[in-house]
C-alpha positions as CSV (number, residue, x, y, z in Angstrom):
1,X,77.5,69.0,198.3
2,X,74.3,69.8,196.3
3,X,75.6,73.3,195.7
4,X,78.8,72.0,194.1
5,X,76.8,69.7,191.9
6,X,74.5,72.5,190.9
7,X,77.4,74.8,190.2
8,X,79.2,72.1,188.2
9,X,76.0,71.6,186.2
10,X,75.5,75.3,185.4
11,X,79.2,76.0,184.5
12,X,79.0,74.7,180.9
13,X,75.9,76.8,180.2
14,X,77.8,80.0,181.1
15,X,80.2,79.4,178.2
16,X,77.2,79.4,175.8
17,X,76.0,82.8,177.2
18,X,79.0,84.6,175.6
19,X,78.4,86.2,172.3
20,X,79.0,83.9,169.4
21,X,80.3,86.7,167.2
22,X,83.2,88.3,169.0
23,X,84.1,90.5,166.1
24,X,80.8,92.4,166.4
25,X,80.7,93.1,170.2
26,X,78.6,96.0,171.2
27,X,81.2,96.9,173.8
28,X,83.9,97.4,171.2
29,X,84.5,100.9,169.8
30,X,83.9,99.8,166.1
31,X,80.6,98.1,166.8
32,X,78.0,98.4,164.1
33,X,74.5,97.3,164.4
34,X,73.8,94.5,161.9
35,X,70.6,96.1,160.6
36,X,72.6,99.3,160.1
37,X,75.2,97.3,158.2
38,X,72.5,95.9,155.9
39,X,71.0,99.3,155.3
40,X,74.4,100.8,154.5
41,X,75.1,98.0,152.1
42,X,71.7,98.4,150.4
43,X,72.2,102.2,150.1
44,X,75.7,101.7,148.6
45,X,74.3,99.2,146.1
46,X,71.4,101.6,145.2
47,X,73.9,104.5,144.9
48,X,76.1,102.6,142.5
49,X,73.1,101.5,140.4
50,X,71.9,105.2,140.2
51,X,75.4,106.3,139.2
52,X,75.4,103.7,136.4
53,X,72.1,104.9,135.2
54,X,73.1,108.5,135.3
55,X,76.3,107.7,133.4
56,X,74.3,105.9,130.7
57,X,71.8,108.8,130.4
58,X,74.7,111.3,130.1
59,X,76.3,109.2,127.4
60,X,73.0,109.0,125.4
61,X,72.4,112.7,125.8
62,X,75.9,113.4,124.6
63,X,75.4,111.2,121.5
64,X,72.1,112.9,120.7
65,X,73.7,116.3,121.1
66,X,76.5,115.4,118.8
67,X,74.1,114.1,116.2
68,X,72.1,117.3,116.4
69,X,75.3,119.4,116.1
70,X,76.5,117.3,113.1
71,X,73.1,117.7,111.4
72,X,73.2,121.5,112.0
73,X,76.8,121.7,110.7
74,X,75.8,119.7,107.6
75,X,72.8,122.0,107.0
76,X,74.9,125.1,107.4
77,X,77.5,123.7,104.9
78,X,74.8,123.1,102.4
79,X,73.5,126.7,102.8
80,X,77.0,128.0,102.3
81,X,77.5,125.9,99.2
82,X,74.1,126.9,97.8
83,X,74.9,130.6,98.3
84,X,78.1,130.4,96.2
85,X,77.6,131.8,92.7
86,X,77.4,129.0,90.1
87,X,76.9,126.3,92.8
88,X,73.3,126.9,93.6
89,X,71.1,124.3,91.9
90,X,68.0,126.0,93.4
91,X,68.7,129.5,92.0
92,X,65.8,131.4,90.6
93,X,67.0,132.1,87.1
94,X,63.7,132.7,85.3
95,X,62.2,135.3,87.6
96,X,60.0,132.9,89.4
97,X,56.7,134.3,90.8
98,X,57.6,137.9,90.0
99,X,58.1,137.2,86.3
100,X,55.5,138.9,84.2
101,X,54.7,141.3,87.1
102,X,56.1,144.2,85.0
103,X,57.8,145.5,88.1
104,X,54.6,145.9,90.0
105,X,54.5,145.4,93.7
106,X,52.3,142.9,95.6
107,X,49.4,144.2,97.7
108,X,48.7,142.6,101.0
109,X,45.9,140.7,99.4
110,X,48.2,139.2,96.8
111,X,47.1,141.3,93.8
112,X,49.7,143.5,92.0
113,X,49.9,147.3,92.0
114,X,50.6,149.0,88.8
115,X,54.2,149.9,88.1
116,X,55.2,153.3,89.4
117,X,54.9,156.2,86.9
118,X,58.1,158.0,86.2
119,X,57.8,161.7,85.0
């Protein structure tokens, strides 16, 4: 009789010994360790953050490259316009530094050579 009472007293405790989370049973084929699940979630979050940062960097690099190309295009257009006859405001019309040189050539030290003698 004592054995029956002991068995009856322990029977409710066996129900508590079953896993509380039946969806994550280690005996099931799709079981995942909770710590591995947390690590996977953290890695996915980190990956999405890094992808966002890379996208932002790529956009800023593209903008900078477009600005540089536009500046280069504008500079080239200005050079073309300045090289057109009659459109060059910086043209050297008065002879500049060579005026008054009488056709002489510059020496490496900056002084002028006399003009060449023609026979």
